[in-house]
C-alpha positions in Angstrom: 16.4 5.8 15.4 19.5 5.8 16.5 22.6 7.4 14.4 25.1 7.6 17.4 28.4 5.4 15.9 28.8 2.2 16.6 30.6 -0.8 15.6 28.7 -3.3 13.7 30.2 -6.9 12.7 27.4 -8.1 10.5 27.6 -9.0 6.5 27.6 -6.4 3.8 24.5 -5.1 3.0 23.2 -3.4 0.0 20.0 -0.7 0.9 18.2 0.2 -1.9 16.7 4.4 -1.6 14.8 6.4 -3.6 11.4 8.0 -4.2 8.3 6.0 -5.2 7.8 4.6 -8.6 11.5 4.5 -9.7 11.8 0.8 -10.1 13.8 0.1 -6.8 11.5 -3.0 -6.4 12.2 -4.2 -9.9 16.1 -3.7 -8.8 15.6 -5.4 -5.5 13.7 -8.6 -7.4 16.7 -8.8 -10.0 19.3 -8.7 -7.5 18.1 -11.4 -5.0 15.6 -13.0 -6.9 12.9 -15.3 -4.7 15.0 -15.7 -1.9 13.4 -12.7 0.2 11.6 -12.2 3.2 9.0 -9.5 4.1 8.8 -8.4 7.8 8.1 -5.5 9.9 11.0 -3.3 10.8 11.9 -3.6 14.5 9.9 -1.2 16.8 7.9 0.2 13.9 4.7 -1.3 11.9 6.4 -0.7 8.5 7.4 -3.6 6.4 10.5 -4.0 4.9 11.9 -6.4 2.1 15.1 -8.7 2.9 17.1 -10.5 0.8 20.2 -12.0 -0.6 22.4 -12.3 -3.7 26.0 -13.1 -4.7 28.1 -10.9 -6.6 31.4 -11.9 -7.5 31.8 -15.1 -5.1 30.7 -12.4 -1.9 27.1 -12.7 -0.4 25.2 -9.5 0.2 22.1 -8.7 2.1 19.8 -6.2 0.4 17.1 -4.2 1.9 14.3 -2.7 0.1 13.4 0.4 1.9 10.4 2.1 1.5 10.2 5.5 -0.7 11.4 8.8 0.5 12.1 11.9 -0.9 14.6 13.5 1.6 16.9 12.7 4.5 14.2 15.5 6.4 11.0 13.0 6.8 7.5 13.7 6.7 6.0 10.2 6.7 6.5 7.2 9.3 7.9 5.2 6.1 10.8 8.0 5.2 11.5 7.9 9.0 12.3 4.0 8.8 13.9 4.6 5.5 16.2 7.0 7.4 16.5 4.7 10.5 17.9 2.0 8.0 20.4 4.0 6.5 22.1 4.7 9.6 21.4 1.4 11.8 22.1 -1.1 9.3 25.7 -0.3 8.5 25.3 -0.7 4.6 28.4 -1.3 2.6 26.4 0.8 -0.5 23.7 2.7 -0.6 22.2 2.2 -3.7 20.1 5.3 -4.5 17.7 4.6 -7.4 16.4 7.6 -9.7 14.5 8.0 -12.9 16.2 9.4 -15.4 13.3 11.3 -16.7 13.5 13.2 -13.2 17.4 13.3 -12.5 17.4 17.1 -11.8 14.5 16.6 -9.4 15.9 13.5 -7.5 19.5 14.4 -7.3 19.2 16.8 -4.6 18.4 13.5 -2.3 21.8 12.0 -3.7 23.7 15.2 -2.3 22.0 14.7 1.2 23.1 11.1 1.1 26.5 12.0 -0.1 26.5 14.7 2.7 25.7 12.6 5.3 29.0 10.4 4.8 26.9 7.5 3.4 28.5 5.2 0.9 26.3 6.2 -1.9 26.3 4.6 -5.5 23.6 5.9 -7.8 21.8 4.0 -10.5 20.0 6.1 -13.3 17.2 3.5 -13.6 14.6 3.6 -16.5 17.3 4.9 -19.1 15.4 3.3 -21.7 12.2 5.8 -21.7 14.4 8.6 -21.0 16.1 7.8 -24.6 12.9 7.3 -25.8 11.6 10.8 -25.4 15.6 11.9 -27.0 17.3 12.6 -23.5 21.3 11.8 -23.1 22.6 11.4 -20.2 26.6 11.5 -19.9 27.1 8.7 -17.2 30.7 8.7 -17.1 30.6 13.1 -16.6 28.2 12.8 -14.0 30.5 10.0 -12.3 33.2 12.4 -12.6 31.3 15.4 -11.4 29.7 13.6 -8.0 32.8 11.3 -7.1 30.6 8.4 -6.7 29.7 5.1 -9.3 27.1 6.1 -11.3 25.5 3.3 -13.6 22.7 3.9 -16.1 20.2 1.1 -16.5 16.6 -0.2 -17.6 16.6 -3.1 -15.3 12.9 -4.0 -16.3 14.3 -5.0 -19.4 17.6 -6.5 -17.5 19.8 -3.3 -19.2 22.7 -2.4 -17.1 22.4 -5.2 -14.5 25.5 -6.6 -15.2 27.4 -3.0 -14.8 25.4 -2.5 -11.4 27.2 -5.9 -10.1 30.4 -4.8 -11.4 30.2 -1.8 -9.6 29.0 -3.1 -6.3 31.6 -5.6 -6.5 34.4 -3.1 -6.9 32.9 -0.2 -4.6 35.8 2.2 -3.5 34.2 5.0 -0.9 35.3 8.2 -2.8 34.6 11.3 0.2 32.8 14.3 -1.8 31.6 18.0 -0.7 29.3 20.5 -2.1 29.7 23.9 -1.7 26.6 25.9 -0.8 26.2 29.9 -0.6 29.4 31.5 1.6 26.3 32.7 4.3 25.3 29.1 4.4 28.8 27.6 4.7 29.6 30.3 7.7 26.7 29.1 9.8 27.0 25.3 8.7 30.6 25.5 9.9 29.8 27.2 12.8 27.1 24.3 14.3 29.3 21.5 12.9 32.3 22.9 14.5 30.8 22.4 17.9 29.9 19.1 17.9 32.0 16.4 20.0 30.1 13.5 19.2 30.1 10.4 16.9 27.6 9.9 14.7 26.8 7.6 11.8 26.2 10.8 9.5 28.8 13.3 9.4 28.3 16.3 11.4 27.6 19.1 8.3 25.0 16.7 7.6 23.6 16.7 10.9 24.0 20.4 11.2 21.9 21.0 8.3 19.2 19.1 9.8 19.3 20.8 13.0 18.9 23.9 10.9 15.9 22.5 9.2 14.5 21.8 12.9 14.6 18.2 12.7 12.9 17.3 16.1 14.3 13.2 15.8 18.0 14.7 15.4 17.6 17.5 18.0 16.9 14.7 20.5 19.7 12.6 19.1 21.9 15.5 19.3 21.4 16.1 22.7 22.2 12.4 24.0 25.1 12.5 22.0 26.9 15.9 22.9 26.3 15.1 26.5 27.0 18.5 28.7 28.0 20.1 25.0 24.4 20.0 23.8 23.2 22.9 24.9 25.6 25.1 23.2 24.7 23.4 20.1 21.2 23.9 20.4 21.5 27.3 21.5 23.9 28.0 17.8 21.3 26.4 16.2 18.5 28.8 17.4 21.1 31.4 17.0 21.1 30.8 13.2 17.5 30.5 12.7 17.0 33.6 14.5 19.2 35.9 12.6 18.0 34.4 9.4 14.6 35.1 10.0 14.0 32.9 6.7 12.7 29.7 5.8 16.0 27.5 6.0 14.4 24.4 4.7 13.5 26.2 1.5 16.8 28.1 1.5 18.8 24.8 1.8 16.7 23.2 -0.7 17.2 25.9 -3.4 21.0 25.9 -2.6 20.6 22.1 -3.6 18.8 22.9 -6.5 21.5 25.4 -7.7 24.3 22.7 -6.9 22.6 19.9 -8.9 21.9 22.3 -11.9 26.0 22.8 -12.0 26.6 18.7 -11.9 24.2 18.5 -14.7 25.9 21.2 -16.8 26.8 19.4 -20.2 25.4 15.8 -18.3 21.8 16.0 -20.3 21.4 16.9 -23.7 18.0 16.9 -25.4 17.6 15.6 -29.0 15.0 17.9 -31.0 12.2 17.0 -32.8 11.2 13.9 -31.0 7.3 13.9 -30.4 5.6 12.2 -27.8 5.5 8.6 -27.6 2.1 6.6 -28.0 2.8 5.7 -24.0 3.3 9.2 -23.3 0.0 10.3 -25.1 -1.8 7.7 -23.3 -0.5 8.8 -19.9 -1.8 12.2 -20.7 -5.4 11.0 -21.3 -5.5 8.9 -18.0 -5.1 11.8 -16.0 -7.6 14.4 -18.3 -10.7 14.4 -16.5 -12.7 14.0 -19.8 -10.7 11.0 -21.1 -9.7 9.3 -17.1 -12.7 8.7 -16.2 -13.6 6.7 -19.4 -10.7 4.9 -19.1 -11.0 4.1 -15.6 -14.5 3.0 -16.4 -13.4 0.8 -19.0 -10.7 -0.3 -16.6 -13.3 -1.5 -13.7 -15.6 -2.9 -16.4 -12.9 -5.3 -17.9 -10.5 -5.7 -14.7 -12.9 -5.9 -12.0 -16.7 -6.7 -13.3 -15.9 -9.1 -16.1 -12.6 -10.8 -14.9 -12.6 -11.0 -11.5 -16.4 -10.6 -11.0 -17.4 -13.0 -14.4 -14.4 -15.0 -14.9 -13.4 -15.3 -11.0 -16.3 -15.6 -9.3 -18.6 -16.8 -12.0 -16.9 -19.3 -14.2 -13.6 -20.4 -11.4 -16.1 -20.6 -8.9 -19.2 -22.6 -10.6 -16.4 -25.0 -11.4 -14.6 -25.6 -7.7 -17.6 -24.7 -5.6 -20.3 -26.8 -8.0 -18.7 -29.5 -9.6 -15.8 -30.3 -7.8 -16.8 -29.7 -3.9 -20.7 -29.7 -4.0 -20.9 -33.0 -6.1 -17.6 -34.8 -5.2 -15.7 -33.6 -2.3 -18.3 -32.7 0.3 -20.6 -35.9 -0.5 -17.7 -37.8 0.0 -16.2 -36.3 3.3 -19.3 -36.3 4.7 -20.0 -39.9 3.7 -16.8 -41.0 5.2 -17.1 -39.4 8.5 -20.6 -41.1 8.9 -18.9 -44.2 8.4 -15.4 -44.2 10.4 -16.0 -41.6 12.9 -18.5 -42.4 15.7 -18.3 -38.7 17.5 -20.8 -36.5 16.4 -19.2 -33.5 17.7 -15.9 -34.3 15.6 -18.0 -34.9 12.7 -19.7 -31.7 13.6 -16.4 -30.2 13.6 -14.9 -31.2 10.4 -18.4 -31.9 8.1 -20.9 -30.5 9.4 -23.1 -27.1 8.7 -20.1 -25.1 10.0 -17.6 -27.7 9.4 -13.6 -27.0 8.6 -13.9 -28.6 5.4 -17.5 -28.1 4.3 -17.7 -24.5 5.3 -14.3 -23.0 5.9 -12.2 -25.2 3.1 -15.0 -24.8 0.7 -15.5 -20.8 1.1 -11.8 -20.1 1.4 -10.8 -22.4 -1.6 -13.7 -23.0 -3.8 -15.5 -19.5 -3.3 -13.1 -17.0 -2.2 -9.5 -18.4 -3.8 -10.7 -18.0 -7.2 -12.1 -14.3 -6.4 -9.0 -12.8 -4.6 -6.3 -14.6 -7.3 -8.4 -13.1 -10.7 -8.1 -10.0 -8.4 -4.4 -10.5 -7.7 -3.7 -11.0 -11.5 -5.6 -7.9 -12.3 -4.3 -5.6 -9.9 -0.6 -7.0 -10.5 -1.2 -6.2 -14.6 -2.9 -2.8 -13.7 0.0 -2.1 -11.0 2.6 -2.9 -13.5 1.4 -0.5 -16.1 2.1 2.6 -14.1 -1.5 3.5 -13.7 -2.2 3.8 -9.9 -0.2 7.0 -9.8 -2.1 8.6 -12.7 -5.3 7.5 -11.0 -4.1 9.3 -7.9 -3.7 12.5 -10.0 -7.0 12.0 -11.9 -9.0 11.7 -8.4 -7.0 14.2 -6.5 -9.4 17.1 -7.3 -12.4 14.6 -5.8 -10.6 13.8 -2.8 -9.2 16.6 -1.5 -12.9 17.8 -0.7 -13.0 14.6 1.2 -10.1 16.1 3.4 -7.6 13.6 1.3 -5.6 14.1 -1.3 -4.5 11.6 -4.5 -2.4 10.0 -3.0 -4.9 8.2 -0.6 -5.9 6.5 -3.8 -3.9 3.8 -3.2 -4.7 2.7 0.3 -8.5 2.9 -1.2 -7.4 0.7 -4.2 -5.7 -1.8 -2.1 -8.7 -2.0 0.1 -10.6 -3.5 -2.6 -7.7 -6.4 -2.4 -8.0 -6.2 1.0 -9.2 -3.6 3.6 -6.9 -5.1 6.4 -3.9 -4.6 5.0 -5.2 -1.3 3.3 -5.7 0.3 6.6 -1.8 -0.7 7.4 -1.3 1.4 4.1 -2.9 4.5 5.4 -0.1 5.5 7.6 2.0 6.5 4.7 -0.6 9.1 4.4 1.1 12.4 5.7 -1.4 13.5 8.4 -3.3 11.7 11.5 -6.3 13.4 9.9 -5.8 11.5 7.0 -5.4 8.4 8.3 -8.6 8.9 10.2 -10.8 9.9 7.5 -9.2 7.0 5.0 -9.5 4.3 7.8 -13.3 5.0 8.3 -14.2 5.0 4.4 -12.0 1.6 4.0 -14.4 0.5 6.7 -17.5 1.7 5.7 -17.5 1.6 1.5 -14.6 -0.3 0.8 -15.2 -4.3 -0.1 -12.5 -6.5 -0.2 -11.8 -8.2 -3.6 -13.6 -11.6 -2.1 -16.6 -10.0 -0.7 -16.9 -7.6 -4.0 -16.4 -10.6 -6.4 -19.2 -12.8 -4.5 -21.3 -9.5 -4.9 -20.7 -8.9 -8.2 -21.5 -12.4 -8.9 -24.6 -12.3 -7.0 -25.6 -9.0 -8.6 -24.9 -9.7 -12.2 -27.8 -11.2 -12.9 -29.9 -8.3 -12.1 -28.6 -5.2 -13.6 -30.7 -2.9 -12.1 -29.8 -4.0 -8.5 -25.8 -3.9 -9.5 -26.5 -0.5 -10.6 -28.6 0.6 -7.1 -25.5 -1.1 -5.2 -23.1 0.8 -7.3 -24.6 4.2 -7.1 -25.5 4.0 -3.5 -21.9 3.1 -2.2 -20.2 5.9 -4.4 -23.2 8.4 -2.8 -22.6 7.4 0.7 -19.1 7.5 0.0 -18.9 11.0 -1.2 -21.4 12.0 1.9 -19.8 10.4 4.4 -16.5 11.9 2.9 -17.3 15.3 2.7 -19.3 15.5 6.1 -16.2 13.8 7.8 -14.0 16.1 6.2 -15.5 18.9 8.3 -16.1 17.4 11.4 -12.6 15.8 11.6 -10.0 18.5 12.9 -6.6 18.8 11.2 -4.3 20.4 8.8 -5.1 19.3 5.0 -1.8 18.0 3.1 -0.1 18.8 0.4 -0.1 16.7 -2.7 3.0 15.0 -4.3 3.8 11.9 -6.3 6.3 10.5 -8.8 5.1 9.4 -11.9 6.7 6.4 -13.4 6.5 5.5 -17.6 3.3 3.7 -18.6 4.0 0.4 -20.4 3.0 -3.0 -20.9 3.6 -5.0 -17.8 5.5 -7.5 -17.8 4.4 -11.1 -17.8 7.4 -12.0 -15.2 6.5 -9.2 -12.4 3.0 -9.9 -13.2 3.3 -13.3 -12.0 6.2 -12.5 -9.1 3.5 -10.4 -7.6 0.4 -12.6 -7.9 2.4 -15.7 -6.3 3.8 -13.3 -3.8 0.0 -12.2 -2.6 -1.1 -15.8 -3.3 1.3 -17.0 -0.5 -0.2 -14.1 1.8 -3.6 -15.4 1.4 -2.6 -18.9 2.3 -0.6 -18.2 5.1 -2.8 -15.0 6.9 -6.2 -15.4 5.7 -6.8 -19.3 5.2 -5.9 -20.0 8.8 -8.8 -17.3 9.6 -11.2 -19.3 7.5 -11.0 -22.6 9.5 -10.7 -20.3 13.3 -13.8 -19.0 11.9 -15.3 -22.4 11.3 -14.4 -23.8 14.7 -16.0 -20.4 16.1 -18.9 -21.2 14.6 -19.2 -24.5 15.2 -18.6 -24.0 19.0 -21.2 -21.0 19.0 -23.5 -23.8 17.5 -22.7 -26.4 20.1 -23.2 -24.0 22.9 -26.2 -21.7 21.7 -24.1 -18.5 21.3 -24.8 -18.3 17.6 -28.3 -18.9 17.7 -28.7 -16.3 20.6 -26.6 -13.7 18.6 -28.7 -14.5 15.2 -31.9 -14.2 17.6 -30.5 -11.5 18.2 -29.9 -9.5 14.8 -33.6 -10.9 13.4 -35.6 -8.0 14.5 -33.1 -5.7 12.7 -33.2 -7.8 9.6 -36.9 -7.4 9.7 -36.7 -3.6 9.8 -34.5 -4.1 6.3 -37.1 -6.3 4.9 -34.6 -9.3 5.1 -35.2 -13.1 5.9 -34.2 -13.8 9.5 -31.7 -16.6 7.9 -29.5 -13.8 6.8 -28.9 -12.5 10.1 -26.2 -15.7 9.9 -24.4 -13.9 7.3 -23.9 -10.7 8.8 -22.5 -12.5 11.9 -20.3 -14.4 9.4 -19.5 -11.4 8.2 -17.6 -9.8 11.3 -15.2 -12.9 11.1 -14.6 -12.6 7.6 -16.2 -10.3 5.1 -15.9 -12.6 2.5 -17.4 -15.1 4.7 -20.7 -13.2 5.0 -20.8 -12.6 1.2 -20.2 -16.3 0.8 -23.3 -16.9 3.0 -25.4 -14.3 0.8 -24.2 -16.4 -2.1 -25.8 -19.9 -0.4 -28.7 -18.0 0.4 -29.1 -16.9 -3.0 -28.7 -20.0 -4.6 -31.3 -21.6 -2.5 -33.9 -18.9 -4.1 -34.5 -17.0 -0.4 -34.0 -13.4 -2.0 -36.0 -11.8 -4.1 -34.5 -8.3 -6.3 -35.1 -6.3 -3.4 -34.0 -8.5 -0.6 -30.5 -9.2 -2.6 -29.9 -5.5 -3.2 -30.7 -4.9 0.2 -28.7 -7.4 1.9 -25.5 -6.7 -0.7 -25.2 -2.9 0.2 -26.0 -3.3 4.0 -23.3 -6.0 4.3 -21.1 -4.2 2.3 -21.3 -1.3 4.6 -21.6 -3.3 7.8 -18.9 -3.5 10.5 -15.3 -4.6 9.0 -14.1 -8.0 9.9 -12.7 -8.8 13.2 -9.1 -8.6 11.5 -9.6 -5.2 9.7 -10.8 -4.3 13.5 -7.7 -5.2 15.2 -5.7 -3.6 12.7 -8.1 0.1 13.4 -6.8 -0.6 17.1 -3.6 -1.0 16.6 -2.9 2.1 13.9 -6.0 4.4 15.5 -6.1 3.1 18.7 -8.8 1.7 21.1 -11.0 5.2 21.0 -10.7 5.9 17.4 -11.8 2.0 16.0 -14.6 1.9 18.6 -16.1 5.2 16.8 -15.5 3.8 13.3 -17.3 0.8 14.8 -20.3 2.4 16.1 -20.4 5.3 13.2 -20.5 2.2 10.7 -22.7 -0.2 12.2 -25.3 2.7 12.2 -24.6 3.7 9.2 -25.1 0.2 7.4 -28.4 -0.7 9.0 -29.9 3.2 8.7 -28.7 3.2 4.8 -29.9 -0.6 4.5 -33.1 0.4 6.5 -33.8 3.5 4.1 -33.1 1.8 0.9 -35.3 -1.0 1.6 -38.1 1.6 1.7 -37.2 3.5 -1.2 -36.8 0.1 -3.3 -40.5 -1.1 -2.0 -41.7 2.6 -3.3 -40.0 2.8 -6.8 -40.3 -1.1 -7.5 -36.7 -1.0 -8.3 -35.2 -3.4 -9.3 -37.8 -5.2 -11.1 
């Protein structure tokens, strides 16, 4: 990160900042529409959304930064968010806050103003605040803060026009806020020594140095040159003389300032009882009611909609009626008549052909499952349920060395474990990231794999029950053991709770289409690559060798030797392997016990090659290989033990 001053001739930029779950993405989508791109921020692996919009005839670039709680970063996302603020030369920094939590979020507004940034405050979700009897005097807060303030409910298009007008007419209005006299003396003492030119005000830099911001200490040394030693010595002297937690002291001072700013701004109407959404929100976070509600969401959202409708009805239509009965026979016959080269026929329409296997698996088996999962996921996400689920599972996750925030990558893992492994970087500590990566690689099935397995097991309720109980037990057992073995500090837990509301059809549609686009751009090509590799492996004999090498292991698990191919497919893509099981089951090669053992072992088996490569990128070779070996051992060990147990008990019958 560089906060040293530099000239930048780029176009006007609107940078959105704020805590998670305050509606930044809704604001971003409302301003930019569909003309957006998502890419890693330079030099990092954190994704940032960019788009463009026209306001009063002027073209703006809009950036949606990762969620951040303050200018003193903890996670990589917060560090990237701060880099964007100081490197992108924003025309407007739009701080989006939740109207219901204005007092808690306003300290970051103070930090942004102190940094000398061109700040505008957007008080979002104001309709929910009004519903619970709150009234916010926007004009008075505008006057007190000295920056433009807009009240809005962007999800309902309320205040969008006022926001665009405020951006078009934005004029910087410098403001300062007074801390306690002793703190002010220390701030001036440090800031007065600085000679370098920075993107943030010397006052803000002094405060961050007093809070021991290591990244800015390095930048101060680069910016001050020979003067850096004097500044560092003064900072150390202040910290030593204080002998208190300066971070806490500064935070308390900002809260005091904010309380004064909000005096007369917020009023509460008496007598307003909690709305139905608030009562439902409380029920989702109470273990006695939250767990039954979670089971209902899983049953109707995943089991019935994804597993029943997506993996059942839609897959039967596409895979059976369209591909197996029409497209595949036509394609095979056409190639046999017109293509004389055996190798090319095998490549396109053979057993592992690009069309007969790759396209069929990707479009007819996996796409319906992924599509229905994305719809269900978008609806649950848009309702505001996920943060409440994080609160619900926090106590259990703490025993696994994690906290409730880890439920987000875990839930995302049910969509795509590769994407979820990337999201583990939002967790605070290295220990958390390793534990979450291990559990994702071992226990969490991706949407396509899970959908196919649910479809396979839905006809044998006992098998489905064994699958769920076994995976849950292994998740808890491995998590508890790993939490005691992996060294490191335990994290704190904090999370914004957005309002609970009915999903907005437009939001659900946009999110689903965006993720479907990601599927076709990122995942569909992997099916084609896997088909080519399997075709090459068959021609060279390498595939037969791998299948033969794995067959003794299949024998120990009590599985037919044909199952070995499904496990090899599973390394290329988890859903590829699950689809291989689907073929074996439809051909009558698996009895209920074998089906259960195969489903459990395949779910636990090594992550697909894409997830493994992401593990290596995020955690390094050493951790990735240890997890790979551990997961493989646990998968086959659990499969062997489960087979013995089921043969003794006679389950599932």
